[in-house]
C-alpha positions as a Markdown table, in Angstrom:
| # | Residue | x | y | z |
|---|---|---|---|---|
| 1 | Met | -12.1 | -1.3 | -11.9 |
| 2 | Arg | -8.5 | -2.4 | -11.7 |
| 3 | Phe | -5.8 | 0.2 | -12.8 |
| 4 | Ala | -2.2 | -0.3 | -13.1 |
| 5 | Ser | 0.9 | 1.7 | -14.2 |
| 6 | Phe | 3.2 | -0.1 | -16.3 |
| 7 | Asn | 6.3 | 0.0 | -18.8 |
| 8 | Val | 6.2 | -1.5 | -21.9 |
| 9 | Gly | 8.9 | -1.2 | -24.7 |
| 10 | Gly | 10.6 | 1.5 | -22.9 |
| 11 | Arg | 7.4 | 3.5 | -22.6 |
| 12 | Asp | 5.7 | 4.6 | -19.3 |
| 13 | Ser | 1.9 | 4.3 | -19.5 |
| 14 | Phe | -1.3 | 3.2 | -17.5 |
| 15 | Gly | -4.3 | 1.3 | -17.9 |
| 16 | Ile | -7.0 | -1.1 | -17.0 |
| 17 | Ile | -6.6 | -4.8 | -15.8 |
| 18 | Ser | -9.3 | -6.8 | -17.5 |
| 19 | Glu | -11.1 | -9.8 | -16.2 |
| 20 | Asp | -8.8 | -12.2 | -17.7 |
| 21 | Glu | -5.9 | -10.1 | -16.5 |
| 22 | Gly | -5.3 | -8.5 | -20.0 |
| 23 | Val | -4.0 | -4.8 | -20.1 |
| 24 | Ile | -5.9 | -1.9 | -21.5 |
| 25 | Asp | -3.7 | 0.8 | -22.5 |
| 26 | Leu | -5.2 | 4.0 | -21.2 |
| 27 | Gly | -2.6 | 6.5 | -21.7 |
| 28 | Lys | -2.4 | 6.3 | -25.3 |
| 29 | Arg | -6.6 | 6.1 | -25.4 |
| 30 | Leu | -6.9 | 9.6 | -23.3 |
| 31 | Gly | -3.8 | 10.9 | -23.9 |
| 32 | Gln | -2.9 | 11.2 | -20.3 |
| 33 | Gly | 0.2 | 10.2 | -19.0 |
| 34 | Ser | -0.1 | 8.8 | -15.8 |
| 35 | Leu | -2.8 | 7.1 | -13.0 |
| 36 | Leu | -2.3 | 10.3 | -11.1 |
| 37 | Glu | -3.4 | 12.4 | -13.8 |
| 38 | Leu | -6.3 | 10.2 | -14.0 |
| 39 | Leu | -7.2 | 10.8 | -10.3 |
| 40 | Arg | -6.2 | 14.6 | -10.3 |
| 41 | Ser | -8.7 | 15.0 | -13.4 |
| 42 | Asp | -11.5 | 13.0 | -11.9 |
| 43 | Ser | -11.5 | 11.1 | -14.9 |
| 44 | Val | -12.0 | 7.5 | -13.3 |
| 45 | Glu | -15.6 | 7.3 | -14.5 |
| 46 | Ala | -14.8 | 8.2 | -17.6 |
| 47 | Ala | -12.3 | 5.4 | -18.2 |
| 48 | Arg | -15.2 | 2.9 | -17.5 |
| 49 | Arg | -16.2 | 3.0 | -21.1 |
| 50 | Phe | -13.2 | 1.3 | -22.0 |
| 51 | Arg | -13.2 | -1.5 | -19.8 |
| 52 | Gln | -14.8 | -3.8 | -22.1 |
| 53 | Glu | -12.3 | -3.1 | -25.2 |
| 54 | Met | -9.5 | -5.9 | -26.1 |
| 55 | Pro | -6.4 | -5.6 | -24.1 |
| 56 | Asp | -3.6 | -4.2 | -25.8 |
| 57 | Tyr | -1.2 | -6.7 | -23.8 |
| 58 | Ser | -0.9 | -9.6 | -21.5 |
| 59 | Leu | 0.3 | -9.3 | -18.2 |
| 60 | Ser | 3.5 | -10.9 | -19.1 |
| 61 | Asp | 4.0 | -8.5 | -21.7 |
| 62 | Val | 4.4 | -5.2 | -19.3 |
| 63 | Arg | 6.6 | -4.8 | -16.4 |
| 64 | Leu | 4.3 | -3.2 | -13.5 |
| 65 | Arg | 5.4 | -0.2 | -11.6 |
| 66 | Met | 4.1 | 1.3 | -8.5 |
| 67 | Pro | 0.3 | 2.2 | -9.3 |
| 68 | Val | 0.2 | 5.8 | -8.4 |
| 69 | Gln | 3.5 | 7.4 | -8.3 |
| 70 | Gly | 4.0 | 11.4 | -7.5 |
| 71 | Gly | 1.2 | 12.0 | -5.1 |
| 72 | Glu | 2.1 | 14.4 | -2.4 |
| 73 | Lys | 1.8 | 12.5 | 0.7 |
| 74 | Ile | 2.5 | 8.9 | 2.0 |
| 75 | Ile | 0.9 | 8.5 | 5.5 |
| 76 | Cys | 1.4 | 5.7 | 7.3 |
| 77 | Val | -0.9 | 4.4 | 10.8 |
| 78 | Gly | 1.0 | 2.6 | 13.7 |
| 79 | Ile | -0.5 | -0.1 | 15.5 |
| 80 | Asn | -3.9 | -0.2 | 14.5 |
| 81 | Tyr | -4.9 | -3.5 | 15.5 |
| 82 | Pro | -5.5 | -4.7 | 19.0 |
| 83 | Glu | -3.3 | -7.6 | 19.5 |
| 84 | Arg | -0.3 | -5.8 | 18.5 |
| 85 | Glu | -0.3 | -4.1 | 21.8 |
| 86 | Glu | 0.2 | -7.4 | 23.2 |
| 87 | Glu | 3.3 | -7.7 | 20.6 |
| 88 | Tyr | 4.9 | -4.6 | 22.5 |
| 89 | Lys | 4.1 | -5.9 | 25.8 |
| 90 | Gly | 2.5 | -3.0 | 27.3 |
| 91 | Asp | 5.3 | -0.4 | 26.3 |
| 92 | Leu | 2.7 | 1.5 | 23.5 |
| 93 | Asn | -1.3 | 1.8 | 24.3 |
| 94 | Arg | -4.1 | 2.6 | 22.0 |
| 95 | Gly | -4.2 | 6.5 | 23.2 |
| 96 | Ala | -6.6 | 8.9 | 22.2 |
| 97 | Tyr | -5.5 | 9.4 | 18.7 |
| 98 | Pro | -3.6 | 7.4 | 15.9 |
| 99 | Asn | -0.1 | 7.1 | 15.7 |
| 100 | Leu | 1.1 | 8.4 | 12.6 |
| 101 | Phe | 4.3 | 8.8 | 10.5 |
| 102 | Val | 5.3 | 9.3 | 6.9 |
| 103 | Arg | 7.3 | 7.7 | 4.1 |
| 104 | Phe | 9.2 | 8.6 | 1.3 |
| 105 | Pro | 8.3 | 7.2 | -2.1 |
| 106 | Ser | 11.9 | 5.8 | -2.9 |
| 107 | Ser | 11.2 | 3.4 | 0.5 |
| 108 | Phe | 9.2 | 1.3 | -1.9 |
| 109 | Ala | 9.8 | -1.0 | -4.5 |
| 110 | Ala | 7.3 | -1.7 | -7.7 |
| 111 | Pro | 5.5 | -5.1 | -7.9 |
| 112 | Gly | 7.8 | -7.9 | -8.6 |
| 113 | Glu | 10.8 | -5.7 | -7.9 |
| 114 | Ala | 13.1 | -6.9 | -5.3 |
| 115 | Ile | 12.9 | -5.5 | -1.7 |
| 116 | Ile | 16.2 | -4.5 | -0.4 |
| 117 | Arg | 17.8 | -5.7 | 2.8 |
| 118 | Pro | 20.1 | -3.0 | 3.5 |
| 119 | Lys | 23.9 | -3.6 | 4.3 |
| 120 | Val | 23.9 | -2.0 | 7.8 |
| 121 | Ser | 21.1 | -4.2 | 9.3 |
| 122 | Asp | 19.9 | -7.6 | 9.1 |
| 123 | Gln | 16.5 | -6.9 | 10.6 |
| 124 | Leu | 14.4 | -6.3 | 7.5 |
| 125 | Asp | 10.8 | -7.2 | 8.5 |
| 126 | Tyr | 7.5 | -7.3 | 6.5 |
| 127 | Glu | 4.0 | -5.5 | 7.4 |
| 128 | Gly | 1.1 | -6.3 | 5.3 |
| 129 | Glu | -1.3 | -3.6 | 4.7 |
| 130 | Val | -4.5 | -2.3 | 3.1 |
| 131 | Val | -3.4 | 1.3 | 1.6 |
| 132 | Leu | -6.1 | 3.8 | 0.6 |
| 133 | Val | -5.5 | 5.7 | -2.4 |
| 134 | Met | -7.2 | 9.2 | -2.0 |
| 135 | Gly | -9.4 | 10.6 | -4.9 |
| 136 | Thr | -11.6 | 13.7 | -4.3 |
| 137 | Pro | -9.4 | 16.3 | -2.3 |
| 138 | Gly | -10.7 | 17.5 | 1.0 |
| 139 | Arg | -9.7 | 19.3 | 4.3 |
| 140 | His | -11.7 | 18.7 | 7.7 |
| 141 | Ile | -13.9 | 15.9 | 6.3 |
| 142 | Pro | -16.5 | 14.3 | 8.4 |
| 143 | Arg | -16.6 | 11.0 | 9.0 |
| 144 | Asp | -19.9 | 10.2 | 7.3 |
| 145 | Lys | -18.5 | 11.5 | 4.3 |
| 146 | Ala | -14.6 | 9.9 | 4.4 |
| 147 | Asn | -15.3 | 6.9 | 2.2 |
| 148 | Glu | -16.5 | 9.3 | -0.6 |
| 149 | His | -12.9 | 10.6 | -0.9 |
| 150 | Ile | -11.4 | 7.3 | -1.4 |
| 151 | Ala | -10.8 | 6.6 | -4.7 |
| 152 | Ala | -9.4 | 2.9 | -4.5 |
| 153 | Ile | -7.3 | 0.5 | -2.1 |
| 154 | Thr | -4.3 | -1.3 | -2.7 |
| 155 | Ala | -2.2 | -3.8 | -0.9 |
| 156 | Gly | 1.0 | -2.7 | 0.5 |
| 157 | Asn | 4.3 | -4.1 | 2.4 |
| 158 | Glu | 5.3 | -1.3 | 4.9 |
| 159 | Gly | 8.9 | -2.8 | 5.5 |
| 160 | Thr | 10.5 | -2.1 | 8.5 |
| 161 | Val | 14.4 | -2.3 | 9.5 |
| 162 | Arg | 13.8 | -2.8 | 12.8 |
| 163 | Asp | 16.8 | -1.8 | 14.6 |
| 164 | Trp | 17.0 | 1.6 | 13.0 |
| 165 | Val | 13.4 | 2.4 | 14.5 |
| 166 | Lys | 14.9 | 2.5 | 17.8 |
| 167 | His | 17.9 | 4.9 | 17.2 |
| 168 | Gly | 15.7 | 7.9 | 18.7 |
| 169 | Thr | 13.7 | 7.6 | 21.7 |
| 170 | Lys | 10.5 | 9.0 | 19.6 |
| 171 | Asn | 11.8 | 8.7 | 16.1 |
| 172 | Ile | 11.2 | 5.8 | 13.8 |
| 173 | Thr | 11.6 | 7.7 | 10.5 |
| 174 | Gln | 14.9 | 6.3 | 9.7 |
| 175 | Gly | 13.9 | 2.6 | 9.9 |
| 176 | Lys | 10.8 | 3.2 | 8.0 |
| 177 | Asn | 12.6 | 4.7 | 5.0 |
| 178 | Phe | 15.3 | 2.6 | 3.8 |
| 179 | Glu | 15.2 | 2.7 | -0.1 |
| 180 | Arg | 12.9 | -0.1 | -1.6 |
| 181 | Ser | 12.6 | -1.5 | 1.8 |
| 182 | Gly | 8.6 | -2.1 | 1.1 |
| 183 | Ser | 6.7 | -2.3 | -1.5 |
| 184 | Leu | 3.0 | -1.3 | -3.2 |
| 185 | Gly | 0.7 | -2.6 | -5.8 |
| 186 | Pro | 0.1 | -4.6 | -8.0 |
| 187 | Trp | -2.4 | -2.2 | -8.8 |
| 188 | Ile | -5.4 | -0.4 | -7.6 |
| 189 | Ser | -9.1 | -1.4 | -7.2 |
| 190 | Thr | -11.8 | 1.2 | -7.1 |
| 191 | Arg | -14.6 | 1.4 | -4.7 |
| 192 | Asp | -17.1 | -0.8 | -7.3 |
| 193 | Glu | -14.3 | -3.7 | -7.0 |
| 194 | Ala | -13.3 | -3.2 | -3.5 |
| 195 | Asp | -15.6 | -1.3 | -1.1 |
| 196 | Pro | -14.1 | 0.4 | 1.6 |
| 197 | Ser | -16.9 | 0.3 | 3.6 |
| 198 | Gln | -16.8 | -3.1 | 3.9 |
| 199 | Asp | -14.7 | -5.5 | 6.2 |
| 200 | Ile | -11.7 | -6.4 | 3.9 |
| 201 | Thr | -8.8 | -9.1 | 4.9 |
| 202 | Val | -5.2 | -8.7 | 4.7 |
| 203 | Thr | -3.0 | -11.6 | 4.4 |
| 204 | Thr | 0.7 | -11.7 | 4.5 |
| 205 | Arg | 2.8 | -14.7 | 3.4 |
| 206 | Val | 6.5 | -15.5 | 3.4 |
| 207 | Asn | 7.7 | -18.5 | 1.3 |
| 208 | Gly | 4.1 | -19.4 | 1.0 |
| 209 | Glu | 3.8 | -19.8 | 5.1 |
| 210 | Thr | 1.0 | -17.4 | 6.2 |
| 211 | Arg | 2.4 | -14.9 | 9.1 |
| 212 | Gln | -0.6 | -12.3 | 9.0 |
| 213 | Asn | -4.2 | -12.6 | 8.4 |
| 214 | Asp | -7.0 | -10.0 | 9.8 |
| 215 | Ser | -9.7 | -7.8 | 8.9 |
| 216 | Thr | -10.1 | -4.5 | 8.9 |
| 217 | Lys | -13.1 | -4.6 | 10.9 |
| 218 | Asn | -11.0 | -5.2 | 13.9 |
| 219 | Met | -9.0 | -1.9 | 13.5 |
| 220 | Phe | -8.8 | 0.5 | 16.1 |
| 221 | Trp | -9.3 | 3.4 | 13.7 |
| 222 | Pro | -11.4 | 2.4 | 10.7 |
| 223 | Phe | -10.7 | 4.3 | 7.3 |
| 224 | Glu | -13.3 | 7.0 | 8.1 |
| 225 | Glu | -11.7 | 8.0 | 11.2 |
| 226 | Leu | -8.3 | 8.1 | 9.9 |
| 227 | Ile | -9.4 | 10.0 | 7.1 |
| 228 | Ser | -11.3 | 12.6 | 9.2 |
| 229 | Tyr | -8.3 | 12.9 | 11.6 |
| 230 | Ile | -5.5 | 13.3 | 8.9 |
| 231 | Ser | -7.5 | 15.7 | 7.0 |
| 232 | Thr | -7.8 | 17.8 | 10.2 |
| 233 | Phe | -4.2 | 19.1 | 9.8 |
| 234 | Thr | -3.1 | 18.5 | 6.1 |
| 235 | Thr | -5.5 | 18.5 | 2.9 |
| 236 | Leu | -6.0 | 15.0 | 1.4 |
| 237 | Leu | -5.2 | 15.4 | -2.5 |
| 238 | Pro | -5.7 | 12.9 | -5.2 |
| 239 | Gly | -3.0 | 10.2 | -5.2 |
| 240 | Asp | -2.3 | 10.6 | -1.4 |
| 241 | Leu | -1.9 | 7.1 | 0.1 |
| 242 | Ile | -2.4 | 6.1 | 3.5 |
| 243 | Phe | -0.9 | 2.9 | 5.2 |
| 244 | Thr | -3.8 | 2.1 | 7.4 |
| 245 | Gly | -1.6 | -0.7 | 9.9 |
| 246 | Thr | -0.4 | -4.1 | 10.0 |
| 247 | Pro | -2.0 | -7.0 | 11.7 |
| 248 | Val | -0.2 | -9.1 | 14.4 |
| 249 | Gly | 2.4 | -11.6 | 13.4 |
| 250 | Ala | 5.3 | -9.4 | 12.3 |
| 251 | Gly | 8.5 | -11.2 | 12.3 |
| 252 | Ala | 10.1 | -9.1 | 14.8 |
| 253 | His | 7.6 | -10.2 | 17.8 |
| 254 | Met | 7.9 | -14.0 | 17.0 |
| 255 | Ser | 10.5 | -16.1 | 19.4 |
| 256 | Pro | 13.0 | -16.2 | 18.3 |
| 257 | Pro | 12.4 | -13.1 | 15.8 |
| 258 | Arg | 12.1 | -14.0 | 11.8 |
| 259 | Tyr | 13.6 | -11.6 | 9.8 |
| 260 | Leu | 13.5 | -11.6 | 6.1 |
| 261 | Val | 16.5 | -12.9 | 4.4 |
| 262 | Pro | 17.8 | -12.7 | 0.8 |
| 263 | Gly | 15.3 | -15.3 | -1.2 |
| 264 | Asp | 12.6 | -14.8 | 0.6 |
| 265 | Leu | 9.3 | -14.2 | -1.3 |
| 266 | Val | 6.9 | -11.9 | 0.5 |
| 267 | Glu | 3.6 | -12.1 | -0.7 |
| 268 | Val | 0.5 | -9.5 | 0.7 |
| 269 | Glu | -2.7 | -10.4 | -0.6 |
| 270 | Val | -5.7 | -7.7 | -0.1 |
| 271 | Gln | -9.2 | -8.8 | -0.7 |
| 272 | Gly | -10.7 | -7.0 | -3.8 |
| 273 | Val | -7.5 | -6.2 | -4.8 |
| 274 | Gly | -5.0 | -9.2 | -5.4 |
| 275 | Thr | -1.6 | -10.3 | -4.2 |
| 276 | Leu | 1.8 | -8.0 | -4.1 |
| 277 | Gln | 5.0 | -10.1 | -4.6 |
| 278 | Asn | 8.4 | -9.3 | -3.9 |
| 279 | Arg | 11.6 | -11.2 | -3.1 |
| 280 | Val | 14.1 | -10.0 | -0.9 |
| 281 | Arg | 18.0 | -9.5 | -2.0 |
| 282 | Asp | 20.8 | -7.8 | -0.3 |
| 283 | Glu | 21.7 | -4.3 | -1.0 |
| 284 | Lys | 24.7 | -4.5 | -3.3 |
């Protein structure tokens, strides 16, 4: 199933995206206020009985919001595709453990909203990624049980302000957290729709030009290893998000670099999910 969060007529709700891309309003059917509540109450399967009902709205009737809002953690993985080491020209190596950092919810725009190039930099870059949405909570999760803790996957643009990730010798936080520099969505796809145990393709296009294209089968650290490692030091909770890394092809590593400019259309397509679209505009 595909679940989305949306606003219609000034009211926030969430629901199922039907096969014909209608919207079945679960908020009014279940009496729950958000998709996060659905995940926390372990009611995803209970919602399945509504999937054949007539949609309440078409997609054009609603304004999509970030699919999962209010989760406790957004954890991101850096340099998780082999070719990316070549982009960094030997400055970074795979190492024994994943490279991790965190992002704030305010650093992401909703589907269809503008992503913002900040006034202090002209080096806004795209990073298309597969994003895990956690379901069952867990700590010290073994690898062979890790995929059972994934509720769904979605698409993310882990937008980065490149010059600001270099302000500190080991600190990239500021370059990863400019407000609305990235995006998430357009909805989440549960495991029956997008199986995390299978290879998943992620593709990024800018103005229709393919810039990134790779499969999760090539990642250094597959989903189960990431979940097992991360859950060693923190309890993963329903609604937590894990950005699993971006393939080769980011604009910063082209010659010359090709950063995003106002008016650019960034599309991140994840197999089994769909396409996340955002245009770029300058900060006012």
